[in-house]
N, C-alpha and C positions, 0 to 999 in steps of 0.2 A: 457475168462469168469471168472467173480466174483462171488463168494458165499458169503451171507451175511447170519449171525446168528442173530436172535432176531430183524429180520425186523417189526415184529409186536409191538414192544416196541419203546420207544422214540428215544433212539440213533440208534439202529440198521436200524429203518425206516428211519431216515433223512440220514444214509450212503446209503442205497439202492436208496433213492430217488435222492441224488446227483450223485450217478454213472449214474442211467439212463438218467439224465439230461444232462450228459456228453456224452451220447451216447453209454454207455458201455452195454455190455452183461453180465446180473446179475440173479443168482439163490437164490431165499431166502429160508430158512430153517424155516419150521413152523410145528407144530403139527394140525394146524386146517386146515380143507378142505376149509372151508368158507372164511378164511384169504388169503389162498392159491390162491384161484380164483380172489380174490380182487387184488392182486398182479399180476396175469396174465392179468388182464384188464389193468394194469399200463404198461405194456410192459415187465415184468420179467418172467422168468421161475421160477416155485416153487417146492421144494422137502417136501412131506409132510411124517414127520417121527418124532419119539422120538430119542432125543440126545442120549439116552443110547443105541440105536440100532447101535451098533459101525461099523457094517459092512455096512449098508444103509448108514450111513453118511460118511464113507471112501468113498463109492463109489461116492457119490457128490464131494467130495473134490479131488478125482482122475481125475475128468473132468475139474477141474478149473485151472486157472493160478494162482490166488490170492484170499485169503479168510479173512474176517473180522469175528473173534471170540469173543464170549461172554460167560460167564456161565450163565445159567438160573436161576433166585432165586427159592430155594424150598419153598415149604408151611411152613409158620412159626409153624403150628400145628406139623410138624414133627420135628426132629433133624437135624436143617440145615447144622450144621457142617458135619453130616455124609452123607446126602443126596446131598449136593453141591459138596463135594470132590468126592462122586461116579461120578458125572456128568463130573466134571473137567478131571478125569482119562478117561472117556468114550471117550471124545473130542480129548485129548491127543493121546489116541491109534488110533482114526480115522484120525488124522492127520500124524501118522507115516508112512512113504514111499509114501505119496501123491504126491511128487516130485513138491510141489507148489514152485512157484518163491518167494513168499514173503507172510507174515501173519501180520495181525494187531490185536492186542490183546486188549480187552477193560477191564481196570482194575480202580483202586481207589487210591485217596490220601490215605496215610496211610498203603498202603500195608506192611505186614510185618509177619515174621515167627511167628509161634504160633497157637495153638489150641483155641476154645471157644472165638474167638474174631471177629465174624460175618465174613463179607465180607474180613476184612483185611488179616486175616490168608488164608483164601480159594484161593483168588486172587493171593496172594503172591505165593502160590504153584502152580497155572495156569501159572502165568510167569515163574516159574522157570523151570516148565516142558516143557514150549515153548521153553526156551532157549536151552533144551538140544536136541530138535529137530534137529538142525543145520541149520533150514530154516532162511533167513532173518527175523528178526522180529523187528517190531515196537510196543511198549507198550503205550497205552494211559491211563495215569492217569488222572481221572476227580475228580473236587472237589465235594463238596455237590450238588447233584442236585436241581435246584429251583423246579422241578417237585416233590420232595418228599412233599413239602407243600401241594400238590394238595389233597392228601387222608384226609385232615383235613377241606376243604374248606365248606363243608356242615354243620359243626360244628360251624364255624366261623360264617356262613350267619345267623344260627338259634341263636347262644348266643352272637356272638361279642366278643368271647375269642378265642384267638390263643394259644393253650397249647403246649409247647414245652419241650424238655429235655435241650435246652441250656440255659445259662444264658442270662436273656432279653438284657442285653447291649453287649454281647459278639460278635464282628464282625468274620465273617468265610468266607474263601472262597466259593462262590457259582458259579453254571453255568447252563446255559440253555442247555439241552441236544442236541437241534440242532445244538449248536456251537461245542459240542463234536463230534457228528456225521459228520460235516464238515470237521474238523481235520481229523478224522479216513479215510473218503473219498479221501482227498488230499494226506495223507500218502500211502493210497493203490495204487493211481495213480503214485506215485512219483517213481524214479528210486529205484530199488532192494538194491542198495548200502546204500540208505536214512533208517537207522536203529536206535535204541535207544529208550529211555524213554521221553515221550512227557507228561508234565503235562499241564492240560488246565483248567483255570477257568474263570470267568465273568470279566468285565472291572472294578468292584468295589467289595469290601466287606461288607457284610451286617449281621446286627443283627437280631434277633427276632422282635426287636422294629422296625427296618426298615422295616421288612416283614409286621408287622401289620399297620405301617402307609401306605404303599404301598397299601394293601388290603383295608383299610379304603377308600382311593381314589377312586380304582377301584369299589369297590362295593357301594361306597356312603352311608357307615355306620360307626359309630365308631368299632374300633377293638381294645383290649388289650391284653396284653401278659400275660399268666400264665405259670412260669416256673416251672416244677417239680423238687423237691429237689431229689438227688441221693437217698436217702431212699424210694422214691416212684418208681423208675424206673423199678423195677421187677415187682411189681404190676400193673404198667400201661402197660407194655408189655403183661402180662397175661390177663389183661381185653380185649386185642386186638387179642386174639387167639393165643398167642405164647405158645408153649410148655414150660416145665420147662427149658429143655436143651437149645431149642432157646431163650428164655427169659434170661438166665444167659448170654449166648454168646453174645446178642446184647446190654445187659446192660454193658459189660465189652468193646464191640467195642465204646458204647457211651461215657465211660469214656475216652479212649484213644483220642475219638474226641475232647471232651470237654477241656481235659487237653493239648492238641495237643503233645501228647506222640509218635511223628513221626517227620520224617524229613520233613520240610516244603518245597516245591520248592523254588530255589533262584529265577529262571527266568522262570515263567511258560507263556505259551502262553495264549493271552486274547482273550476269544470271545468278539462278539459284542452287545450281547443281555444283556442289563440291568433288574434289576429287575421288574421294571414298565412295561416295553415292554413286558416281558414274561407273567406276570399276564393278561394284556391286551389282548395278544392273546390266552389265555387259557379260560378267562372269558368272554372276548366279540369278539369272533372269527370274527364275521360278521361286526364289527364296521367299519366304513370308515375311 
């Protein structure tokens, strides 16, 4: 049996669906009874729990052969560095002694040691803690998710403006969440001896100008880019409900991402979903 964390999200949901399609037995972990029932109707089992309930999570892992794990994002209204490291430690504690054959862990481009750099430092700690378990491990480091643009789509429709922290013409690696999930599911089913770090990005790199052009085509309206200068990043995060600590942390992460102050993967795996296909799926899911 496979345990899948985060199945109610983009990547974890893709992992769970791929495993079910392959005829595997799957248990999803969720806090929502309603979402648990939806997964049961798809043929999965579901464990309804809070990931910080270490004993309950450990009991689920102990019944499994393999597991896909990710760290759930904390509310940005809180101190995300503190909250997300707390859940990392809870998950790692639950994995100890579970006797799993293999773990696939979801991480990110740019994962690196350090506090107050958003997911980059938190997920680096998650990777390192998982390695210390001694269980065969695959780490999937994903590029910038195409789905990150989705939160601003209502504003784009209303104003025709795509606001971004990135320079308008800077091309960066992006990836569709379902392509990351496909890689993770494949690694979960692969031999336990197949381990290591796997970087995943889309078939091409895109700039905010490329995103605006694609959105303009899909939405059938003009879309222009408004890049926020670094001096406005903190205020922008605060406007979006981030605590002061979280705003500082995410602004630092943004600077690392924009300046590419991390090891860029030399030979990443390439997903098949391009940017236009992704937005067509999101914005016109019933289109022929």
